[in-house]
C-alpha positions in Angstrom: 80.7 143.0 149.9 83.0 140.7 151.9 82.3 137.1 152.9 84.4 135.3 155.6 84.4 131.5 155.5 85.5 129.9 158.8 84.5 126.6 160.5 85.8 123.2 161.6 87.1 122.5 158.1 89.9 125.1 158.8 92.9 122.9 158.4 96.6 123.2 157.6 97.9 124.1 154.2 97.1 121.5 151.6 94.7 119.3 153.7 91.5 120.4 151.9 93.1 120.0 148.5 95.6 117.2 148.6 94.3 114.9 151.4 90.8 113.3 151.6 89.6 113.6 148.0 86.0 114.1 149.3 87.1 117.4 150.9 88.0 118.7 147.5 84.8 117.5 145.9 83.1 119.9 148.4 85.3 122.9 148.6 85.7 123.7 144.9 82.0 123.9 144.1 81.4 125.6 147.5 83.5 128.7 146.6 82.3 128.6 142.9 78.7 128.7 144.1 79.4 131.7 146.4 80.8 133.5 143.4 77.8 132.6 141.3 75.4 134.1 143.9 77.7 137.0 144.8 79.8 137.7 141.7 81.4 140.9 143.0 82.0 139.7 146.5 85.5 139.4 148.1 85.8 136.0 149.7 88.3 135.3 152.5 88.8 132.1 154.5 90.7 130.7 157.4 91.1 127.5 155.5 94.7 127.2 154.2 94.4 126.8 150.5 97.2 126.7 147.9 98.2 129.7 145.8 96.9 127.9 142.8 93.5 127.4 144.4 93.2 131.0 145.6 94.0 132.3 142.2 91.7 130.0 140.2 88.8 130.3 142.7 89.3 134.0 143.4 89.6 133.8 147.2 92.3 134.8 149.7 93.4 133.2 153.0 94.0 134.7 156.5 96.1 132.9 159.1 94.6 129.6 160.3 95.3 130.8 163.9 92.5 133.4 163.6 90.2 130.4 164.0 92.2 127.6 165.6 95.9 127.0 165.5 96.5 123.8 167.6 98.1 126.0 170.2 97.8 126.0 174.0 96.2 129.4 174.0 93.5 128.8 171.3 90.7 128.6 173.9 92.1 131.6 175.9 92.0 133.8 172.8 88.5 132.7 171.8 87.2 133.4 175.3 88.8 136.8 175.3 87.1 137.6 171.9 83.8 136.3 173.3 84.1 138.7 176.3 84.9 141.6 174.0 82.0 140.8 171.7 79.6 140.4 174.7 80.5 143.8 176.0 80.1 145.3 172.5 76.7 143.6 172.1 75.5 145.1 175.5 77.1 148.6 175.2 78.0 149.2 171.6 81.6 149.8 172.7 84.6 147.9 171.4 86.9 147.8 174.3 89.6 145.8 172.6 90.2 143.9 169.4 92.1 140.9 167.8 92.9 140.1 164.2 89.9 137.8 164.1 87.5 140.5 165.4 88.9 142.9 162.8 88.1 140.3 160.0 84.6 139.9 161.4 83.9 143.6 161.6 85.1 144.0 158.0 82.8 141.3 156.8 79.1 141.4 155.7 78.6 137.7 156.1 80.3 134.9 158.1 79.9 131.4 156.9 80.6 128.4 159.1 81.7 125.4 157.0 82.2 122.5 159.4 81.1 119.4 157.4 80.5 116.5 159.8 82.5 117.9 162.8 80.2 120.6 164.2 79.7 118.5 167.3 81.7 116.4 169.8 83.7 114.8 166.9 85.5 118.2 166.5 87.4 117.4 169.7 89.0 114.4 167.8 90.7 117.0 165.6 92.1 119.2 168.4 91.7 120.0 172.1 88.6 122.1 173.0 88.0 122.5 169.2 84.2 122.4 169.3 84.1 125.0 172.1 86.6 127.2 170.3 84.5 126.9 167.1 81.3 127.8 169.0 83.0 130.8 170.5 84.2 132.0 167.1 80.6 131.7 165.7 79.1 133.5 168.7 81.6 136.4 168.5 80.4 137.1 164.9 76.8 137.0 166.0 77.4 139.3 169.0 79.2 141.8 166.8 76.1 142.0 164.7 77.3 140.2 161.6 75.0 137.8 159.8 76.1 134.2 160.2 75.2 131.1 158.3 76.2 127.5 158.7 76.2 125.8 155.3 76.1 122.3 153.9 77.0 120.5 157.2 76.0 117.3 159.0 75.9 118.6 162.6 76.3 116.1 165.5 76.6 114.0 167.4 76.4 115.9 170.7 76.9 115.1 174.3 74.3 116.1 176.9 76.9 118.1 178.9 77.4 121.7 179.9 78.5 122.6 176.4 75.2 121.7 174.8 73.2 124.7 176.0 75.8 127.0 174.5 75.8 125.0 171.2 72.0 125.5 171.1 72.4 129.3 171.6 74.9 129.6 168.8 72.8 127.4 166.5 69.6 129.4 167.2 71.4 132.7 166.4 72.6 131.6 162.9 70.6 133.5 160.3 70.5 130.3 158.2 71.5 126.7 158.6 71.5 124.2 155.8 72.1 120.5 156.3 73.4 118.4 153.4 71.1 115.6 154.4 67.9 115.2 156.4 69.1 112.8 159.1 71.0 115.7 160.8 67.6 117.2 161.5 66.7 114.1 163.6 70.0 114.4 165.5 69.4 118.1 166.2 65.7 117.6 167.2 66.7 114.8 169.6 69.1 117.1 171.3 66.6 120.0 171.5 67.9 122.5 169.0 65.6 125.1 167.5 65.3 124.3 163.8 63.2 127.3 162.7 66.0 128.5 160.4 67.2 125.1 159.2 66.8 123.7 155.7 67.6 120.2 154.6 69.4 120.2 151.2 72.3 118.3 149.5 76.1 118.3 149.6 77.9 120.6 147.1 80.0 117.6 146.2 77.2 116.4 143.9 78.1 119.4 141.7 81.9 118.6 141.4 83.0 118.1 137.8 85.0 115.1 136.7 87.9 115.3 134.2 87.2 114.6 130.6 87.6 111.0 129.6 90.6 111.5 127.4 92.5 112.8 130.5 92.3 109.5 132.3 92.5 107.0 129.4 96.3 106.6 130.0 95.5 105.4 133.6 93.1 102.7 132.6 94.0 101.7 129.0 96.0 98.7 130.2 93.6 97.6 132.9 90.6 95.2 132.6 88.3 98.3 132.5 89.2 98.6 128.8 90.9 95.3 128.0 88.3 92.9 129.3 84.8 92.2 128.0 83.6 91.6 131.5 82.0 94.4 133.5 84.0 96.1 136.3 82.9 96.8 139.8 84.9 99.4 141.7 85.7 98.8 145.4 86.8 101.5 147.8 87.8 100.7 151.4 89.0 102.9 154.3 89.8 102.6 158.0 86.3 103.6 159.1 84.9 100.4 157.5 87.2 98.1 159.6 85.7 96.2 162.6 88.0 97.9 165.2 89.0 101.5 166.0 90.8 103.7 165.5 90.2 104.4 161.8 93.9 105.1 161.3 95.2 102.0 163.1 97.9 100.3 161.1 99.0 97.6 160.6 95.8 95.5 160.6 95.4 91.8 161.1 94.6 89.8 158.0 91.4 88.6 159.7 90.0 92.1 159.7 89.7 91.9 155.9 87.9 88.6 155.8 84.4 90.0 155.2 85.7 92.1 152.3 87.6 89.2 150.8 84.5 87.0 151.0 82.4 89.7 149.5 84.7 90.2 146.5 84.9 86.4 146.0 81.1 86.4 145.9 80.9 89.3 143.5 83.3 87.7 141.0 81.9 84.2 141.2 78.2 85.3 141.1 78.4 88.1 138.6 81.4 87.1 136.4 83.0 90.5 136.7 86.3 92.1 137.4 86.8 94.0 140.6 88.9 97.2 140.7 90.4 98.2 144.1 91.2 101.9 144.4 92.0 104.5 147.1 89.9 107.6 147.6 92.5 109.7 149.5 95.9 111.2 148.7 98.7 112.5 150.8 101.5 115.0 150.1 105.0 116.0 151.1 105.3 119.6 152.2 107.0 122.4 150.2 109.7 123.1 149.2 109.7 119.5 147.9 106.0 119.2 147.4 104.6 116.1 145.7 101.5 114.0 146.0 101.8 110.6 147.6 99.4 107.8 148.4 97.0 108.6 151.2 96.0 106.5 154.2 93.3 104.6 152.2 95.9 103.1 149.8 97.4 100.7 152.3 93.9 99.2 152.8 93.5 98.7 149.1 97.0 97.3 148.7 96.7 94.8 151.6 93.3 93.7 150.4 94.8 93.2 146.9 97.7 91.1 148.3 95.3 88.9 150.3 93.0 88.4 147.3 96.0 87.4 145.2 96.3 84.3 147.3 92.8 83.2 146.4 91.3 81.4 143.4 89.8 84.7 142.0 93.1 86.6 141.8 92.9 86.9 138.0 89.7 88.9 138.3 91.0 91.5 140.8 93.3 94.5 140.0 94.4 97.6 141.8 94.9 101.2 140.5 98.2 102.2 142.1 98.9 105.6 140.6 98.0 108.9 142.3 95.1 110.7 140.8 93.6 114.2 141.3 90.0 114.5 142.6 88.8 115.3 139.1 90.6 112.3 137.7 89.4 110.0 140.5 85.8 110.9 139.8 86.4 110.3 136.0 87.8 106.9 136.7 84.8 106.0 138.9 82.6 107.0 135.9 84.0 104.0 134.1 82.7 101.4 136.5 79.5 99.4 135.9 78.9 99.4 139.7 80.6 100.8 142.8 81.0 99.6 146.4 82.4 102.5 148.4 83.4 102.8 152.1 84.0 106.5 151.5 80.8 108.5 151.4 82.2 111.0 148.9 83.5 108.2 146.8 79.9 107.1 146.7 78.9 110.6 145.7 81.3 110.4 142.8 79.5 107.3 141.6 75.9 108.4 142.4 76.3 111.8 140.8 77.3 110.1 137.6 74.5 107.6 137.8 76.7 104.6 138.8 74.7 102.1 140.8 76.4 102.2 144.3 76.5 100.4 147.6 77.8 102.4 150.5 79.7 100.5 153.2 78.9 102.0 156.6 81.4 102.6 159.4 82.4 99.4 161.2 83.2 101.0 164.5 82.6 104.1 166.7 82.3 106.9 166.3 79.5 106.2 163.8 78.4 108.9 161.3 74.7 109.5 160.4 75.9 111.2 157.2 76.3 108.0 155.3 72.6 107.1 155.6 71.7 110.7 155.1 73.6 111.0 151.8 72.0 107.7 150.7 68.5 109.1 151.4 69.3 112.3 149.4 70.4 110.1 146.5 67.4 107.8 146.9 69.5 104.6 147.7 69.0 104.2 151.4 68.4 100.5 150.9 72.0 100.1 149.6 73.8 101.1 152.8 75.6 98.0 154.1 76.9 97.0 157.5 80.6 95.8 157.1 80.4 93.7 160.2 77.4 91.8 158.9 78.4 89.7 155.9 74.9 88.6 154.9 73.8 92.2 154.9 76.7 93.3 152.8 76.0 90.6 150.3 72.3 91.3 150.2 72.9 94.9 149.4 75.5 94.2 146.7 73.2 91.5 145.2 70.3 93.8 145.0 72.2 96.7 143.6 73.7 94.5 140.8 70.4 92.8 139.9 68.6 96.2 139.7 71.5 98.2 138.2 69.7 99.2 135.0 66.7 100.5 136.8 68.8 102.2 139.5 70.9 103.9 136.8 67.8 105.5 135.3 66.5 106.5 138.7 69.8 108.2 139.6 69.8 110.1 136.3 66.4 111.6 137.1 67.1 112.1 140.8 70.5 113.8 140.2 68.7 116.8 138.6 66.8 117.4 141.8 69.9 116.8 144.0 72.0 119.3 142.1 69.2 121.9 142.5 69.1 121.1 146.2 72.9 121.6 146.4 72.6 125.0 144.7 69.9 126.1 147.1 72.5 126.2 149.9 73.8 129.3 148.2 70.6 130.7 146.7 69.2 131.1 150.2 72.2 133.3 151.2 71.0 136.0 148.8 67.6 136.1 150.5 69.0 136.5 154.1 71.1 139.5 152.9 
């Protein structure tokens, strides 16, 4: 048996492993769960993974260009493949072929893994990317191969001439699983047929953290271990800022005011230390490959410098080394509470029963996945608006004051959430 994994998460080499840490939280358990359900299957993907990952997770890669290559002719190739597949569907004759079509015809199952960019936000990644992705999905369907879209957060959508085609593709998936239930509302509002759709949980809830001894050296000289006070972790990213775009830099000092005031409140009200940390990495390409700080780090660093000018500077510290995803999750396990502007940073906390407040996006395009993930974890009352200081403080206050109860509730709920995450893959066996 052969499984081909495509989708909007098809990115350049290293991006899924060494960039946004949340991506890795998802992709490692994703392939491991496929192997659990289909232990003898050959798994191939258009995602560009490292040799290490391919070897350890027992997968192989085909060229990214089979799906999308950021080239001027991406759409032209996809439209040609769509025409070939349409004629095949109508006549049974294959009048031409491409490398992508050959991969499809040699597969028993095609899985679309697109995260939160199966919708108009895909076009933020590349020109015509959503349309190209739809065409690639539809080609597999027209060639008679079972297709599934797993563990995504589809939407948002525009009511334009592309929407009817998106509905056709969606309806012809053999199975769709959402990683949260709010995507169902988005899909229903836009008129999608949800007969084959299940609302489950993100595979990231299954990602395993490093053992504690592997991260002790990173925290042994920090207040996490040296202070008797509790520690609250704080993760900030560009999506939480009041103005777009998310990667705008530099930022005005004033854009950090709400977070400075919130951390002052936390320290003065709860008598704690606050740990600032990044939840993204970057990397330099081979042959001189090395991990470097990602785009989140500059936000943590600037916030730290601004807080150092205030009266609570002695109670704030920053983690400034570069950590693997497993190490990052292990460090988060050490916090007494977490405030996270990265949804998968929040997952790292919630999945380890760390009481967590999620900071919502501060500007467009907004993402329903944050509230969706919060509902899966049972903490929807702890999603805070970063442009509304009273709301942010209210959510932080409530989380801290109810942290013991919340920790127990998370421990119980996490058993259910992990089972929901596994069901994404259990269902595949049934459709085959």
